[in-house]
Structures are given as C-alpha cells and as structure tokens.
C-alpha positions in Angstrom: 0.2 -0.1 -0.1 2.8 2.5 0.4 2.4 6.2 2.0 -0.8 6.3 4.5 -2.6 9.8 5.2 -1.9 11.1 8.7 -5.0 12.1 10.6 -4.6 15.6 12.0 -6.4 17.3 15.1 -9.1 17.8 15.6 -10.0 14.4 13.6 -12.3 12.2 16.2 -10.5 9.1 15.7 -7.5 10.5 17.1 -9.4 10.4 20.5 -10.7 6.2 20.2 -8.9 4.0 22.5 -7.5 1.2 20.3 -8.3 -2.5 20.4 -5.3 -5.0 21.2 -4.2 -7.0 18.2 -5.2 -10.8 18.4 -3.3 -12.3 15.7 -0.3 -10.7 13.7 -1.8 -11.2 9.8 -0.6 -10.1 6.7 -2.7 -7.2 7.1 -0.9 -6.1 10.4 2.5 -6.5 9.1 1.6 -4.2 5.6 0.5 -1.9 8.4 3.9 -1.9 9.9 5.4 -1.3 6.7 3.5 1.7 5.5 3.6 3.0 9.0 7.5 3.0 9.0 7.2 4.4 5.4 4.7 7.4 6.2 6.8 8.2 9.7 10.1 8.5 7.6 8.4 10.6 4.9 6.8 12.8 7.2 9.3 13.2 8.4 8.9 11.8 12.1 10.5 9.5 14.6 7.5 7.7 15.6 3.7 6.7 14.7 0.9 5.2 16.3 -1.8 2.9 14.2 -4.7 5.3 15.0 -2.5 8.5 13.3 -3.1 6.5 9.9 -6.7 5.8 10.9 -6.0 2.1 12.0 -7.8 1.4 15.3 -5.4 -1.2 16.7 -2.3 -1.0 19.2 0.6 -1.0 16.7 3.5 1.7 17.0 6.7 2.2 15.0 9.5 4.5 15.9 13.2 5.3 15.0 14.9 7.6 17.3 18.5 7.0 15.4 19.9 10.1 13.6 19.1 10.9 10.2 22.9 10.0 9.2 22.5 6.6 10.5 21.1 3.9 8.5 17.0 3.4 9.0 16.1 1.0 11.9 12.4 1.2 12.6 11.5 -0.6 15.4 7.6 -1.8 15.7 5.8 -3.0 19.0 2.6 -4.4 18.9 -0.1 -4.1 22.1 2.9 -2.0 24.0 2.2 -1.4 27.4 4.2 0.7 30.2 5.3 -1.7 33.1 7.4 0.6 35.0 8.2 4.1 34.8 10.2 6.6 37.3 11.8 10.0 37.2 10.2 12.9 35.5 11.8 14.8 32.5 10.5 17.7 31.0 11.0 18.5 26.9 9.7 20.1 23.9 7.4 17.8 22.0 5.6 18.0 18.6 3.4 15.7 16.8 2.8 14.3 13.2 -1.3 14.8 14.2 -0.8 18.1 15.9 0.1 20.6 13.2 2.5 23.6 13.4 2.7 23.1 17.2 5.5 22.2 20.1 5.2 22.4 23.7 6.9 21.3 26.9 5.2 18.1 28.4 6.1 16.3 31.3 7.0 12.6 31.1 8.5 9.8 32.9 12.3 10.0 32.6 12.5 6.3 32.4 10.1 3.5 31.3 10.2 0.0 30.8 7.9 -1.3 28.0 6.8 -4.7 27.1 5.0 -5.8 23.8 5.4 -8.0 20.9 7.8 -7.5 18.0 6.6 -8.1 14.2 7.3 -11.9 14.6 5.2 -12.1 17.8 8.1 -12.5 20.3 7.8 -11.1 23.5 9.9 -7.8 23.7 10.9 -6.0 26.7 12.4 -2.4 26.2 14.0 -0.1 29.0 14.5 3.2 27.7 15.5 6.6 29.0 15.6 10.0 27.6 14.3 10.6 24.1 13.5 6.9 23.4 11.5 6.9 26.7 9.5 10.1 25.7 8.7 8.7 22.3 7.6 5.6 23.6 5.1 7.5 26.1 4.0 9.8 23.3 3.0 6.8 20.7 1.5 4.6 23.5 -1.0 7.7 24.9 -1.8 8.0 21.0 -3.5 4.3 21.5 -5.3 5.5 24.2 -6.8 8.6 22.4 -4.3 10.8 23.9 -2.5 13.7 22.2 0.0 15.5 23.6 -1.8 18.5 24.0 -4.0 16.4 26.2 -1.1 16.6 28.6 -0.3 20.4 28.8 -2.3 23.5 30.4 -6.1 24.1 29.1 -4.7 27.5 28.6 -2.1 26.6 26.1 -4.3 24.0 24.5 -7.1 26.6 24.4 -4.9 29.2 22.6 -3.6 26.5 20.1 -7.4 25.1 19.2 -8.4 28.8 18.9 -5.6 29.1 16.2 -6.4 26.2 14.3 -10.0 27.4 14.0 -9.0 30.8 12.8 -6.6 28.9 10.7 -9.4 26.8 9.2 -11.6 30.2 8.6 -8.4 31.4 6.7 -8.0 34.1 8.8 -4.0 33.7 9.2 
C-alpha cells in the first residue's frame, strides 16, 4: 500500500482507545511497513496506528540520527510496565500541526509488547526513547500530547487552528 494519510487534530478518530492486536496477520505486517514509510516521509521519529486511521495497538519508531541507516522498530500491544523519574521536554506531533510545547513525562520507562514476529519484547528506555514510547502509547489510548499541557496553552492552540481553518491567518 505504501504511504498513508496522517490524521490531524481535531479528527475524532485520534480520540479512540485502540483494540489489542489478536493475531499477526499479513494486514498487520503491511500496516507496520506502511507506517514506517509514512513516518520517515513525514518526517517523524514515531507513529501510532490511529494516526493513520487504524484502531489497533501498533506503534513504529526510530530515534536514530538521520545520518544513520534506518532501523524502524515496531511494537504490538505495547504497555508501560514501569516508569520513574520526571523529564520535561519540547514535543511535537505529526497529528498536531504547527505546534510544539513542553510536556512532562517519566524519564525512564520499561515497555512490554510484541515484535512483528510475535516474540515478547521488553524495552528499558530513558531520555528521547522513553519520551517517544510514552507519546506513541498515549496515541493508542486516545491521548494527544496537547491533552497533557495546560488548558490555556491548549485553548490557544485550538483557537489558532479554528482561525486557520477559516483562512484568517
């Protein structure tokens, strides 16, 4: 299939809690490939299935530098099993256009899920990888990073987007 369209705020499909993947079908494998291709083309460092209109618990990510060979990772049914510490960093999102904001997250996480072959996987992550995993898993729960910022900042963003829709830039 290839590149997929990335849904953007305020699309209601981004607010849905996704269903676990019961079986690793050819469709799921194709979804993973398409998501990786879409993520790189955007360009981004993570993408969750609901961002391309699929309501299943699949994420892809690659936090390597742009100079390194691509090494996309996929996680199916990921869940955070441990977290500690606190970090505040500037986040953006392929589904939240033209906006970045500081978000408070755990500085270290342990995430469990399945790789694309169905093998159990546990990732202990800190810094950027921890942030990306939390951000993408949030998507699977219908949460956008702007849901984690102050009401004032969020309302200013919403107001700006409505103005932009009307063409009043």
